[in-house]
C-alpha positions, 0 to 999 in steps of 0.5 A, spaced: 735 651 698 730 653 693 735 653 687 735 645 687 727 645 686 728 649 680 734 644 677 731 638 679 725 641 675 725 637 669 725 631 672 720 632 678 714 636 676 707 637 678 705 635 671 699 630 670 701 625 665 698 618 663 692 621 664 688 615 661 692 611 664 692 613 672 685 613 671 685 606 670 690 604 675 685 608 680 679 604 678 683 597 680 685 600 686 678 601 687 677 594 686 682 592 690 679 595 696 672 593 694 675 586 694 678 587 700 671 588 704 669 582 701 673 578 703 673 581 710 665 579 709 668 572 707 663 573 700 666 568 697 660 570 691 663 577 691 670 575 691 669 571 685 665 576 681 671 582 684 677 578 681 674 577 675 673 585 674 679 586 676 682 580 671 678 584 665 681 591 668 688 589 666 687 590 659 684 596 660 690 598 664 695 595 658 691 599 653 692 606 656 699 605 658 700 604 650 696 610 649 699 614 653 706 612 652 711 617 650 717 615 645 723 614 650 727 621 647 722 625 650 720 622 657 726 626 662 728 631 657 723 633 653 723 633 646 729 632 641 733 639 638 734 640 631 729 634 629 722 633 628 718 630 633 714 623 631 
């Protein structure tokens, strides 16, 4: 049974990647929680404020995705062999 995990290693790892993106998404999830709490309180002013903060955070998420992105040929299998990594 353990052998399957070794075979799957390139695809299933414990390695953390896209750290900036993960942080931005975690922040967005925090905003979702705030939004839900404000909605439960019926606090329309807070809902409007949180909505704006959520909209603003989308730009940060997109920028983080671009910053953390890796070339497509290195994502699943590591760097290309026999060439340079650019």
